[in-house]
N, C-alpha and C positions, 0 to 999 in steps of 0.2 A: 205680401203684408195685408194686415187689418186695418181695417178705416174707421169702423164705430163698433159699439154694441149694437147690435138689431131690436134683439128681442130678449126678454127675462123670463124663463118659465116659471110660474107659479102652480104649485099643486094645491087642490084645494077640495075640501071635503062636500062644499055643495057650490056648483058654479052660479047657479041661481042667485043665492047669497049672496055669493062674492060681488058679484056684477051690481047688485045693488048697493052693496057697501060701498065699492071704489065710486061708482057713479053719483048716487045720493049723498053719501056722505064727503066724498073728496072732491067729487066734479068732473071724475075724470069719464072719457067721451071710451064709447063702443066704436072700433074702428071696422072691425070684422068680426063675423061668426062661421064657423065651419061645423058640417055635422054629417058625418057619412052613413047615420041613420044602422051602424053598427056598435052605437057606445061610445063610438071617439068625436067627441065635441069639444071646440076648443073656443075660446071667446079672446078676443084681441081689444084691450083695451089702451088706452093710453091720456098723459094729462091733457092734452089736446090734439087735434089734427093737425098733422104734419110734425107732428113731436118724433125725433130721431130716434128715441127709443120706446118700443111699446113692451105689454107684459100681456102674457098671454095666461089665461086660467086653464089649467087642465082639470081632470077628474083624478084625485088622487088614486080612487078605489080601482078606475079603470085603469089606469098607465101601470100602477103596480101588478095588477095582471099581465099586461103587456108586455113590460118590460122586468120581470123579478130582479131584484138587487138592485135598481137605479135609484141614487141617492134622492127620498121625496122631499127633503127636510126644506123649509123655509128659506129663502136667501134672504140676506141681510142687505136690505136695502136702505139707500141714503136719497131722498128724494131733496129737493131744492126749491125755495120760494123766496119771493123780492119782498114779505111782509111778514116774517114770523110771529110778531104779537098777533096781529089779526087773522092769521092762521090759526094759533094756539087757542087765540080767543072763541072763534068759530068752531071748529072740533070740539070743544072745551063744552059748547050751548047745544051738540048736538049728541049730550049723553055717550060721549066714547070714552075709552080709557087713555087719558092724557097723561104724558108725562109732565115733568118742570123743565122750564127752559135752562138751559145750562150754556155758560158761556165758554167757548173753546179756542183755542189760538188762532182757528181759521173762521172762526164764526159763531153764531149761537144755534143751539140744536135744541131738539125734543123728541120723544118717541111716543107712538101712540099705538094700540091695537086696532086690530080688525075684529069682525064676530067671530072667526075660529081661533082667537087670543093670540096672533101672529104678531110680533112688534116688528114695524119699520121705526124708521126716523125720518125727520125733516130737518134741513138745515139754511139759515139764510148768510151766507158767506160775506165776509167784510171786505 
């Protein structure tokens, strides 16, 4: 049986730009980075050290050549926060694309875009 979601693969066009976005704009930390010096490089990021789930940033072009036919679409991620209004304000002030806060049955949510125009959502649960 499964015990948890460990890692989410996120295929990006520019890994260095993606790391800067997730760390500088969203406050994520780099947990690990691997490079086999043959083009295979991945960077593991998470909201904080010790998080149960992390995101692995892979080079989309390299992976498409290594695994033709692999679905490289951006996953639909829902992140959680304890202070949605504050986070919405902070991200808006960083000149990011940030959607309006919407009230849903289980909490309030808004979406935001990364530097490659991939959209993600964040929710404060009720």
